[in-house]
mmCIF file of the C-alpha atoms, coordinates in Angstrom:
data_MODEL
# 
_entry.id   MODEL 
# 
loop_
_atom_site.group_PDB 
_atom_site.id 
_atom_site.type_symbol 
_atom_site.label_atom_id 
_atom_site.label_alt_id 
_atom_site.label_comp_id 
_atom_site.label_asym_id 
_atom_site.label_entity_id 
_atom_site.label_seq_id 
_atom_site.pdbx_PDB_ins_code 
_atom_site.Cartn_x 
_atom_site.Cartn_y 
_atom_site.Cartn_z 
_atom_site.occupancy 
_atom_site.B_iso_or_equiv 
_atom_site.pdbx_formal_charge 
_atom_site.auth_seq_id 
_atom_site.auth_comp_id 
_atom_site.auth_asym_id 
_atom_site.auth_atom_id 
_atom_site.pdbx_PDB_model_num 
ATOM 1   C CA . MET A 1 1   ? 119.268 87.449  58.914 1.00 0.00 ? 1   MET A CA 1 
ATOM 2   C CA . LEU A 1 2   ? 121.086 86.239  62.006 1.00 0.00 ? 2   LEU A CA 1 
ATOM 3   C CA . PRO A 1 3   ? 119.919 87.300  65.486 1.00 0.00 ? 3   PRO A CA 1 
ATOM 4   C CA . ARG A 1 4   ? 121.705 90.416  66.752 1.00 0.00 ? 4   ARG A CA 1 
ATOM 5   C CA . PHE A 1 5   ? 122.878 91.287  70.258 1.00 0.00 ? 5   PHE A CA 1 
ATOM 6   C CA . LEU A 1 6   ? 124.470 94.392  71.753 1.00 0.00 ? 6   LEU A CA 1 
ATOM 7   C CA . VAL A 1 7   ? 127.814 93.791  73.444 1.00 0.00 ? 7   VAL A CA 1 
ATOM 8   C CA . ARG A 1 8   ? 130.343 96.355  74.660 1.00 0.00 ? 8   ARG A CA 1 
ATOM 9   C CA . ASN A 1 9   ? 133.540 94.310  74.824 1.00 0.00 ? 9   ASN A CA 1 
ATOM 10  C CA . ALA A 1 10  ? 133.851 91.993  71.824 1.00 0.00 ? 10  ALA A CA 1 
ATOM 11  C CA . ILE A 1 11  ? 137.387 90.757  71.148 1.00 0.00 ? 11  ILE A CA 1 
ATOM 12  C CA . ILE A 1 12  ? 137.970 88.356  68.272 1.00 0.00 ? 12  ILE A CA 1 
ATOM 13  C CA . GLY A 1 13  ? 138.935 84.894  69.515 1.00 0.00 ? 13  GLY A CA 1 
ATOM 14  C CA . LYS A 1 14  ? 137.630 85.477  73.042 1.00 0.00 ? 14  LYS A CA 1 
ATOM 15  C CA . THR A 1 15  ? 134.457 84.392  74.792 1.00 0.00 ? 15  THR A CA 1 
ATOM 16  C CA . VAL A 1 16  ? 132.040 87.038  75.999 1.00 0.00 ? 16  VAL A CA 1 
ATOM 17  C CA . THR A 1 17  ? 129.281 86.652  78.581 1.00 0.00 ? 17  THR A CA 1 
ATOM 18  C CA . LEU A 1 18  ? 126.188 88.622  77.678 1.00 0.00 ? 18  LEU A CA 1 
ATOM 19  C CA . ASP A 1 19  ? 123.820 90.009  80.292 1.00 0.00 ? 19  ASP A CA 1 
ATOM 20  C CA . ALA A 1 20  ? 120.486 88.636  81.499 1.00 0.00 ? 20  ALA A CA 1 
ATOM 21  C CA . GLU A 1 21  ? 118.456 90.862  79.155 1.00 0.00 ? 21  GLU A CA 1 
ATOM 22  C CA . ASN A 1 22  ? 120.280 89.498  76.100 1.00 0.00 ? 22  ASN A CA 1 
ATOM 23  C CA . SER A 1 23  ? 119.818 86.001  77.506 1.00 0.00 ? 23  SER A CA 1 
ATOM 24  C CA . ARG A 1 24  ? 116.048 86.551  77.667 1.00 0.00 ? 24  ARG A CA 1 
ATOM 25  C CA . HIS A 1 25  ? 116.081 87.644  74.018 1.00 0.00 ? 25  HIS A CA 1 
ATOM 26  C CA . ALA A 1 26  ? 118.062 84.544  73.104 1.00 0.00 ? 26  ALA A CA 1 
ATOM 27  C CA . ARG A 1 27  ? 115.611 82.213  74.852 1.00 0.00 ? 27  ARG A CA 1 
ATOM 28  C CA . ALA A 1 28  ? 112.629 84.029  73.310 1.00 0.00 ? 28  ALA A CA 1 
ATOM 29  C CA . GLY A 1 29  ? 114.245 83.603  69.882 1.00 0.00 ? 29  GLY A CA 1 
ATOM 30  C CA . ARG A 1 30  ? 114.830 79.885  70.575 1.00 0.00 ? 30  ARG A CA 1 
ATOM 31  C CA . ILE A 1 31  ? 118.576 80.260  70.151 1.00 0.00 ? 31  ILE A CA 1 
ATOM 32  C CA . LYS A 1 32  ? 120.559 77.228  71.248 1.00 0.00 ? 32  LYS A CA 1 
ATOM 33  C CA . GLU A 1 33  ? 124.199 76.297  71.750 1.00 0.00 ? 33  GLU A CA 1 
ATOM 34  C CA . GLY A 1 34  ? 126.095 76.187  68.475 1.00 0.00 ? 34  GLY A CA 1 
ATOM 35  C CA . ASP A 1 35  ? 123.909 78.776  66.707 1.00 0.00 ? 35  ASP A CA 1 
ATOM 36  C CA . ASP A 1 36  ? 125.569 81.600  64.796 1.00 0.00 ? 36  ASP A CA 1 
ATOM 37  C CA . ILE A 1 37  ? 124.704 85.164  65.827 1.00 0.00 ? 37  ILE A CA 1 
ATOM 38  C CA . HIS A 1 38  ? 125.840 88.729  65.109 1.00 0.00 ? 38  HIS A CA 1 
ATOM 39  C CA . LEU A 1 39  ? 127.087 91.097  67.786 1.00 0.00 ? 39  LEU A CA 1 
ATOM 40  C CA . PHE A 1 40  ? 127.206 94.892  67.509 1.00 0.00 ? 40  PHE A CA 1 
ATOM 41  C CA . ASP A 1 41  ? 128.877 97.314  69.868 1.00 0.00 ? 41  ASP A CA 1 
ATOM 42  C CA . GLY A 1 42  ? 126.891 100.518 69.374 1.00 0.00 ? 42  GLY A CA 1 
ATOM 43  C CA . GLU A 1 43  ? 129.969 102.161 67.826 1.00 0.00 ? 43  GLU A CA 1 
ATOM 44  C CA . GLY A 1 44  ? 129.369 100.850 64.290 1.00 0.00 ? 44  GLY A CA 1 
ATOM 45  C CA . ASN A 1 45  ? 131.316 97.578  64.593 1.00 0.00 ? 45  ASN A CA 1 
ATOM 46  C CA . GLU A 1 46  ? 129.792 94.162  63.998 1.00 0.00 ? 46  GLU A CA 1 
ATOM 47  C CA . TYR A 1 47  ? 131.087 90.694  64.806 1.00 0.00 ? 47  TYR A CA 1 
ATOM 48  C CA . GLU A 1 48  ? 130.205 87.127  63.932 1.00 0.00 ? 48  GLU A CA 1 
ATOM 49  C CA . ALA A 1 49  ? 129.918 84.833  66.933 1.00 0.00 ? 49  ALA A CA 1 
ATOM 50  C CA . VAL A 1 50  ? 128.708 81.385  67.948 1.00 0.00 ? 50  VAL A CA 1 
ATOM 51  C CA . VAL A 1 51  ? 126.707 80.573  71.097 1.00 0.00 ? 51  VAL A CA 1 
ATOM 52  C CA . ARG A 1 52  ? 128.677 78.384  73.533 1.00 0.00 ? 52  ARG A CA 1 
ATOM 53  C CA . ALA A 1 53  ? 126.362 78.263  76.578 1.00 0.00 ? 53  ALA A CA 1 
ATOM 54  C CA . ILE A 1 54  ? 122.894 79.515  77.505 1.00 0.00 ? 54  ILE A CA 1 
ATOM 55  C CA . GLY A 1 55  ? 121.615 80.083  81.035 1.00 0.00 ? 55  GLY A CA 1 
ATOM 56  C CA . LYS A 1 56  ? 120.772 83.116  83.139 1.00 0.00 ? 56  LYS A CA 1 
ATOM 57  C CA . HIS A 1 57  ? 123.598 84.742  81.205 1.00 0.00 ? 57  HIS A CA 1 
ATOM 58  C CA . PHE A 1 58  ? 124.819 83.350  77.945 1.00 0.00 ? 58  PHE A CA 1 
ATOM 59  C CA . THR A 1 59  ? 128.300 82.938  76.574 1.00 0.00 ? 59  THR A CA 1 
ATOM 60  C CA . VAL A 1 60  ? 129.377 83.432  72.980 1.00 0.00 ? 60  VAL A CA 1 
ATOM 61  C CA . GLU A 1 61  ? 132.690 83.046  71.209 1.00 0.00 ? 61  GLU A CA 1 
ATOM 62  C CA . VAL A 1 62  ? 133.591 85.963  68.934 1.00 0.00 ? 62  VAL A CA 1 
ATOM 63  C CA . LEU A 1 63  ? 134.769 84.463  65.636 1.00 0.00 ? 63  LEU A CA 1 
ATOM 64  C CA . SER A 1 64  ? 135.510 87.442  63.403 1.00 0.00 ? 64  SER A CA 1 
ATOM 65  C CA . ALA A 1 65  ? 134.747 91.043  62.597 1.00 0.00 ? 65  ALA A CA 1 
ATOM 66  C CA . ALA A 1 66  ? 131.758 91.240  60.269 1.00 0.00 ? 66  ALA A CA 1 
ATOM 67  C CA . GLY A 1 67  ? 132.519 94.822  59.295 1.00 0.00 ? 67  GLY A CA 1 
ATOM 68  C CA . THR A 1 68  ? 132.138 98.395  60.319 1.00 0.00 ? 68  THR A CA 1 
ATOM 69  C CA . ARG A 1 69  ? 129.077 100.440 59.478 1.00 0.00 ? 69  ARG A CA 1 
ATOM 70  C CA . LYS A 1 70  ? 129.790 103.901 60.741 1.00 0.00 ? 70  LYS A CA 1 
ATOM 71  C CA . PRO A 1 71  ? 127.395 106.541 59.445 1.00 0.00 ? 71  PRO A CA 1 
ATOM 72  C CA . SER A 1 72  ? 128.701 109.065 56.940 1.00 0.00 ? 72  SER A CA 1 
ATOM 73  C CA . ARG A 1 73  ? 127.050 111.795 59.015 1.00 0.00 ? 73  ARG A CA 1 
ATOM 74  C CA . ILE A 1 74  ? 126.367 111.993 62.715 1.00 0.00 ? 74  ILE A CA 1 
ATOM 75  C CA . LEU A 1 75  ? 122.807 112.990 63.589 1.00 0.00 ? 75  LEU A CA 1 
ATOM 76  C CA . ILE A 1 76  ? 122.414 114.595 67.014 1.00 0.00 ? 76  ILE A CA 1 
ATOM 77  C CA . ILE A 1 77  ? 118.917 115.227 68.351 1.00 0.00 ? 77  ILE A CA 1 
ATOM 78  C CA . ALA A 1 78  ? 118.292 117.405 71.400 1.00 0.00 ? 78  ALA A CA 1 
ATOM 79  C CA . PHE A 1 79  ? 114.770 117.255 72.793 1.00 0.00 ? 79  PHE A CA 1 
ATOM 80  C CA . SER A 1 80  ? 112.685 118.474 75.681 1.00 0.00 ? 80  SER A CA 1 
ATOM 81  C CA . THR A 1 81  ? 111.417 115.391 77.464 1.00 0.00 ? 81  THR A CA 1 
ATOM 82  C CA . PRO A 1 82  ? 107.748 114.726 76.679 1.00 0.00 ? 82  PRO A CA 1 
ATOM 83  C CA . LYS A 1 83  ? 105.301 113.376 79.250 1.00 0.00 ? 83  LYS A CA 1 
ATOM 84  C CA . GLY A 1 84  ? 104.365 109.721 79.631 1.00 0.00 ? 84  GLY A CA 1 
ATOM 85  C CA . ASP A 1 85  ? 105.683 107.018 77.332 1.00 0.00 ? 85  ASP A CA 1 
ATOM 86  C CA . ARG A 1 86  ? 106.115 109.411 74.390 1.00 0.00 ? 86  ARG A CA 1 
ATOM 87  C CA . ALA A 1 87  ? 109.803 109.794 75.309 1.00 0.00 ? 87  ALA A CA 1 
ATOM 88  C CA . ASP A 1 88  ? 110.310 106.038 74.833 1.00 0.00 ? 88  ASP A CA 1 
ATOM 89  C CA . TRP A 1 89  ? 108.658 106.302 71.424 1.00 0.00 ? 89  TRP A CA 1 
ATOM 90  C CA . LEU A 1 90  ? 110.858 109.298 70.526 1.00 0.00 ? 90  LEU A CA 1 
ATOM 91  C CA . VAL A 1 91  ? 114.055 107.408 71.461 1.00 0.00 ? 91  VAL A CA 1 
ATOM 92  C CA . GLU A 1 92  ? 112.951 104.310 69.539 1.00 0.00 ? 92  GLU A CA 1 
ATOM 93  C CA . LYS A 1 93  ? 112.040 106.161 66.332 1.00 0.00 ? 93  LYS A CA 1 
ATOM 94  C CA . ALA A 1 94  ? 115.062 108.490 66.436 1.00 0.00 ? 94  ALA A CA 1 
ATOM 95  C CA . THR A 1 95  ? 117.335 105.445 66.748 1.00 0.00 ? 95  THR A CA 1 
ATOM 96  C CA . GLU A 1 96  ? 115.603 103.713 63.852 1.00 0.00 ? 96  GLU A CA 1 
ATOM 97  C CA . LEU A 1 97  ? 115.996 106.867 61.728 1.00 0.00 ? 97  LEU A CA 1 
ATOM 98  C CA . GLY A 1 98  ? 119.744 107.004 62.364 1.00 0.00 ? 98  GLY A CA 1 
ATOM 99  C CA . ALA A 1 99  ? 120.311 109.330 65.308 1.00 0.00 ? 99  ALA A CA 1 
ATOM 100 C CA . SER A 1 100 ? 123.713 108.746 66.870 1.00 0.00 ? 100 SER A CA 1 
ATOM 101 C CA . VAL A 1 101 ? 123.276 110.991 69.898 1.00 0.00 ? 101 VAL A CA 1 
ATOM 102 C CA . LEU A 1 102 ? 120.118 111.940 71.811 1.00 0.00 ? 102 LEU A CA 1 
ATOM 103 C CA . ILE A 1 103 ? 120.304 114.787 74.312 1.00 0.00 ? 103 ILE A CA 1 
ATOM 104 C CA . PRO A 1 104 ? 117.399 115.359 76.725 1.00 0.00 ? 104 PRO A CA 1 
ATOM 105 C CA . LEU A 1 105 ? 117.216 119.089 77.461 1.00 0.00 ? 105 LEU A CA 1 
ATOM 106 C CA . THR A 1 106 ? 116.179 120.672 80.719 1.00 0.00 ? 106 THR A CA 1 
ATOM 107 C CA . THR A 1 107 ? 114.860 124.148 80.039 1.00 0.00 ? 107 THR A CA 1 
ATOM 108 C CA . GLN A 1 108 ? 113.106 126.775 82.119 1.00 0.00 ? 108 GLN A CA 1 
ATOM 109 C CA . ARG A 1 109 ? 109.712 125.355 81.118 1.00 0.00 ? 109 ARG A CA 1 
ATOM 110 C CA . THR A 1 110 ? 110.609 121.664 81.196 1.00 0.00 ? 110 THR A CA 1 
ATOM 111 C CA . VAL A 1 111 ? 107.911 119.675 82.979 1.00 0.00 ? 111 VAL A CA 1 
ATOM 112 C CA . VAL A 1 112 ? 109.608 116.264 82.988 1.00 0.00 ? 112 VAL A CA 1 
ATOM 113 C CA . VAL A 1 113 ? 113.185 115.968 84.234 1.00 0.00 ? 113 VAL A CA 1 
ATOM 114 C CA . PRO A 1 114 ? 114.478 112.477 83.406 1.00 0.00 ? 114 PRO A CA 1 
ATOM 115 C CA . SER A 1 115 ? 115.833 110.428 86.284 1.00 0.00 ? 115 SER A CA 1 
ATOM 116 C CA . PRO A 1 116 ? 118.931 108.229 85.951 1.00 0.00 ? 116 PRO A CA 1 
ATOM 117 C CA . ALA A 1 117 ? 116.590 105.205 85.836 1.00 0.00 ? 117 ALA A CA 1 
ATOM 118 C CA . LYS A 1 118 ? 114.671 106.757 82.928 1.00 0.00 ? 118 LYS A CA 1 
ATOM 119 C CA . ILE A 1 119 ? 117.884 107.457 81.015 1.00 0.00 ? 119 ILE A CA 1 
ATOM 120 C CA . GLU A 1 120 ? 118.965 103.842 81.537 1.00 0.00 ? 120 GLU A CA 1 
ATOM 121 C CA . ARG A 1 121 ? 115.582 102.732 80.198 1.00 0.00 ? 121 ARG A CA 1 
ATOM 122 C CA . TRP A 1 122 ? 116.136 104.881 77.100 1.00 0.00 ? 122 TRP A CA 1 
ATOM 123 C CA . ARG A 1 123 ? 119.491 103.151 76.578 1.00 0.00 ? 123 ARG A CA 1 
ATOM 124 C CA . ARG A 1 124 ? 117.684 99.794  76.545 1.00 0.00 ? 124 ARG A CA 1 
ATOM 125 C CA . VAL A 1 125 ? 115.001 101.153 74.186 1.00 0.00 ? 125 VAL A CA 1 
ATOM 126 C CA . ALA A 1 126 ? 117.711 102.453 71.823 1.00 0.00 ? 126 ALA A CA 1 
ATOM 127 C CA . ALA A 1 127 ? 119.585 99.128  71.934 1.00 0.00 ? 127 ALA A CA 1 
ATOM 128 C CA . ASP A 1 128 ? 116.367 97.227  71.161 1.00 0.00 ? 128 ASP A CA 1 
ATOM 129 C CA . ALA A 1 129 ? 115.565 99.582  68.282 1.00 0.00 ? 129 ALA A CA 1 
ATOM 130 C CA . ALA A 1 130 ? 119.086 99.220  66.852 1.00 0.00 ? 130 ALA A CA 1 
ATOM 131 C CA . ARG A 1 131 ? 118.853 95.438  67.153 1.00 0.00 ? 131 ARG A CA 1 
ATOM 132 C CA . GLN A 1 132 ? 115.473 95.407  65.411 1.00 0.00 ? 132 GLN A CA 1 
ATOM 133 C CA . CYS A 1 133 ? 116.318 97.703  62.501 1.00 0.00 ? 133 CYS A CA 1 
ATOM 134 C CA . GLY A 1 134 ? 119.826 96.348  61.860 1.00 0.00 ? 134 GLY A CA 1 
ATOM 135 C CA . ARG A 1 135 ? 121.861 99.385  62.929 1.00 0.00 ? 135 ARG A CA 1 
ATOM 136 C CA . ALA A 1 136 ? 125.295 98.845  64.363 1.00 0.00 ? 136 ALA A CA 1 
# 
């Protein structure tokens, strides 16, 4: 299975510069220039690409669409934010199980109100989980 990376703006025939976090994953996976990879956009679309340059950011050329894997049903999970790192675990496992939308609820008895930084962290956790389990 080819390495997978989340990208928001893949256009066939164009080069795309991926962010520093994806670059770290590429270096950790010993990816080098000329290697084939898969990109996914979080909307169910996948692309085949080839690595053109690696540095702080890395550049890939989008070769073709590898397909679309949109779920037949959309699973939406609304949850009251648990304490500690259990929320990260919840986001990871819900993503792996096929949740398309996660909604943190703030209720009258909510103890933890997620900050914008925490929500951004959950986006990274969800992207990592999707990359790991092969979801698009």
